[in-house]
C-alpha positions as YAML, in Angstrom:
chain: A
units: angstrom
residues:
- id: 1
  name: UNK
  ca: [10.15, -24.13, 10.89]
- id: 2
  name: UNK
  ca: [11.60, -22.00, 8.09]
- id: 3
  name: UNK
  ca: [8.82, -19.55, 7.34]
- id: 4
  name: UNK
  ca: [6.94, -19.26, 10.64]
- id: 5
  name: UNK
  ca: [6.67, -15.77, 12.04]
- id: 6
  name: UNK
  ca: [7.93, -14.45, 14.37]
- id: 7
  name: UNK
  ca: [10.15, -17.38, 15.25]
- id: 8
  name: UNK
  ca: [10.85, -19.21, 11.99]
- id: 9
  name: UNK
  ca: [14.42, -19.67, 10.85]
- id: 10
  name: UNK
  ca: [14.20, -17.08, 8.06]
- id: 11
  name: UNK
  ca: [12.44, -14.54, 10.30]
- id: 12
  name: UNK
  ca: [15.17, -14.99, 12.94]
- id: 13
  name: UNK
  ca: [17.87, -14.61, 10.28]
- id: 14
  name: UNK
  ca: [16.23, -11.45, 8.97]
- id: 15
  name: UNK
  ca: [15.84, -10.05, 12.48]
- id: 16
  name: UNK
  ca: [19.46, -10.73, 13.46]
- id: 17
  name: UNK
  ca: [20.66, -9.19, 10.17]
- id: 18
  name: UNK
  ca: [19.16, -5.85, 11.22]
- id: 19
  name: UNK
  ca: [21.31, -5.66, 14.35]
- id: 20
  name: UNK
  ca: [24.60, -3.93, 13.52]
- id: 21
  name: UNK
  ca: [26.44, -5.94, 16.19]
- id: 22
  name: UNK
  ca: [24.82, -9.25, 15.23]
- id: 23
  name: UNK
  ca: [27.30, -12.06, 14.59]
- id: 24
  name: UNK
  ca: [27.08, -15.60, 13.29]
- id: 25
  name: UNK
  ca: [27.41, -16.77, 16.90]
- id: 26
  name: UNK
  ca: [24.49, -14.62, 18.10]
- id: 27
  name: UNK
  ca: [22.44, -15.90, 15.16]
- id: 28
  name: UNK
  ca: [23.17, -19.50, 16.11]
- id: 29
  name: UNK
  ca: [22.27, -18.75, 19.74]
- id: 30
  name: UNK
  ca: [18.96, -17.28, 18.54]
- id: 31
  name: UNK
  ca: [18.29, -20.43, 16.51]
- id: 32
  name: UNK
  ca: [19.10, -22.61, 19.54]
- id: 33
  name: UNK
  ca: [16.76, -20.63, 21.78]
- id: 34
  name: UNK
  ca: [13.80, -20.46, 19.39]
- id: 35
  name: UNK
  ca: [13.71, -23.47, 17.08]
- id: 36
  name: UNK
  ca: [12.19, -26.83, 17.94]
- id: 37
  name: UNK
  ca: [14.85, -29.40, 18.91]
- id: 38
  name: UNK
  ca: [13.25, -32.15, 16.83]
- id: 39
  name: UNK
  ca: [14.09, -30.13, 13.68]
- id: 40
  name: UNK
  ca: [17.20, -28.20, 14.72]
- id: 41
  name: UNK
  ca: [20.37, -29.01, 16.65]
- id: 42
  name: UNK
  ca: [23.98, -27.91, 17.00]
- id: 43
  name: UNK
  ca: [26.67, -30.60, 17.19]
- id: 44
  name: UNK
  ca: [28.95, -30.10, 20.17]
- id: 45
  name: UNK
  ca: [32.23, -30.31, 18.27]
- id: 46
  name: UNK
  ca: [31.80, -27.03, 16.34]
- id: 47
  name: UNK
  ca: [30.33, -23.74, 17.45]
- id: 48
  name: UNK
  ca: [29.21, -22.51, 14.02]
- id: 49
  name: UNK
  ca: [27.70, -25.68, 12.57]
- id: 50
  name: UNK
  ca: [24.05, -26.64, 12.88]
- id: 51
  name: UNK
  ca: [21.86, -29.47, 11.68]
- id: 52
  name: UNK
  ca: [18.34, -29.21, 10.25]
- id: 53
  name: UNK
  ca: [16.02, -32.20, 9.95]
- id: 54
  name: UNK
  ca: [14.54, -31.92, 6.45]
- id: 55
  name: UNK
  ca: [11.92, -34.23, 4.96]
- id: 56
  name: UNK
  ca: [14.74, -36.04, 3.14]
- id: 57
  name: UNK
  ca: [17.02, -36.35, 6.18]
- id: 58
  name: UNK
  ca: [19.51, -34.34, 8.21]
- id: 59
  name: UNK
  ca: [21.41, -31.52, 6.52]
- id: 60
  name: UNK
  ca: [24.41, -29.89, 8.18]
- id: 61
  name: UNK
  ca: [25.05, -26.17, 7.59]
- id: 62
  name: UNK
  ca: [28.00, -23.94, 8.39]
- id: 63
  name: UNK
  ca: [26.75, -20.64, 9.84]
- id: 64
  name: UNK
  ca: [29.89, -18.68, 9.00]
- id: 65
  name: UNK
  ca: [29.02, -15.54, 6.97]
- id: 66
  name: UNK
  ca: [25.25, -16.22, 7.10]
- id: 67
  name: UNK
  ca: [24.58, -12.68, 8.31]
- id: 68
  name: UNK
  ca: [26.99, -11.12, 5.83]
- id: 69
  name: UNK
  ca: [25.27, -12.92, 2.95]
- id: 70
  name: UNK
  ca: [21.82, -11.96, 4.21]
- id: 71
  name: UNK
  ca: [22.82, -8.28, 4.50]
- id: 72
  name: UNK
  ca: [24.07, -8.22, 0.91]
- id: 73
  name: UNK
  ca: [21.81, -5.99, -1.19]
- id: 74
  name: UNK
  ca: [21.69, -4.81, -4.78]
- id: 75
  name: UNK
  ca: [23.70, -1.70, -5.50]
- id: 76
  name: UNK
  ca: [21.66, 1.42, -6.29]
- id: 77
  name: UNK
  ca: [23.03, 1.64, -9.84]
- id: 78
  name: UNK
  ca: [21.93, -1.95, -10.53]
- id: 79
  name: UNK
  ca: [18.40, -1.13, -9.33]
- id: 80
  name: UNK
  ca: [18.33, 1.94, -11.61]
- id: 81
  name: UNK
  ca: [19.47, -0.23, -14.52]
- id: 82
  name: UNK
  ca: [16.76, -2.85, -13.82]
- id: 83
  name: UNK
  ca: [14.07, -0.15, -13.49]
- id: 84
  name: UNK
  ca: [14.92, 0.96, -17.02]
- id: 85
  name: UNK
  ca: [14.76, -2.54, -18.51]
- id: 86
  name: UNK
  ca: [13.03, -3.08, -21.85]
- id: 87
  name: UNK
  ca: [11.33, -6.15, -20.32]
- id: 88
  name: UNK
  ca: [8.03, -5.31, -18.63]
- id: 89
  name: UNK
  ca: [8.38, -8.01, -15.98]
- id: 90
  name: UNK
  ca: [11.88, -6.93, -14.93]
- id: 91
  name: UNK
  ca: [10.93, -3.24, -14.95]
- id: 92
  name: UNK
  ca: [7.78, -3.95, -12.90]
- id: 93
  name: UNK
  ca: [9.68, -5.91, -10.26]
- id: 94
  name: UNK
  ca: [11.94, -2.97, -9.49]
- id: 95
  name: UNK
  ca: [9.50, -0.01, -9.76]
- id: 96
  name: UNK
  ca: [8.23, 0.04, -6.19]
- id: 97
  name: UNK
  ca: [10.37, 1.64, -3.50]
- id: 98
  name: UNK
  ca: [11.68, -0.66, -0.79]
- id: 99
  name: UNK
  ca: [11.88, -0.23, 2.97]
- id: 100
  name: UNK
  ca: [15.22, -0.56, 4.80]
- id: 101
  name: UNK
  ca: [14.44, -4.24, 5.37]
- id: 102
  name: UNK
  ca: [13.91, -4.83, 1.65]
- id: 103
  name: UNK
  ca: [10.13, -5.12, 1.66]
- id: 104
  name: UNK
  ca: [8.04, -3.48, -1.00]
- id: 105
  name: UNK
  ca: [6.29, -0.30, 0.13]
- id: 106
  name: UNK
  ca: [3.38, -0.98, -2.24]
- id: 107
  name: UNK
  ca: [1.87, -4.15, -3.62]
- id: 108
  name: UNK
  ca: [3.20, -5.04, -7.03]
- id: 109
  name: UNK
  ca: [0.63, -5.39, -9.79]
- id: 110
  name: UNK
  ca: [1.80, -6.34, -13.25]
- id: 111
  name: UNK
  ca: [-0.57, -5.97, -16.20]
- id: 112
  name: UNK
  ca: [0.74, -7.78, -19.23]
- id: 113
  name: UNK
  ca: [-0.52, -6.83, -22.67]
- id: 114
  name: UNK
  ca: [-2.66, -9.47, -24.42]
...
């Protein structure tokens, strides 16, 4: 339910985040229209609350600011700082350019010294 493409919860969140006029309400509507009712529901008393059936039981989430948090990206100066790190792992993670959606343009390959 979370990772399925194209209609998993995270894919839907990512998709809605790309729409400039997307709101928490439109995100919740997208969840309602695309997620299986045995795992996802919205209680009637609140418009921005939803419930997910996890393996350990039901968990209730508040959808307010979901899109805002998902759109939050690292500032360019922070990326430049991380690319210049003395740590090979950190430097390697931030070397590849990213697309507008935050995906790596190239595959990352890290070769650690023996």
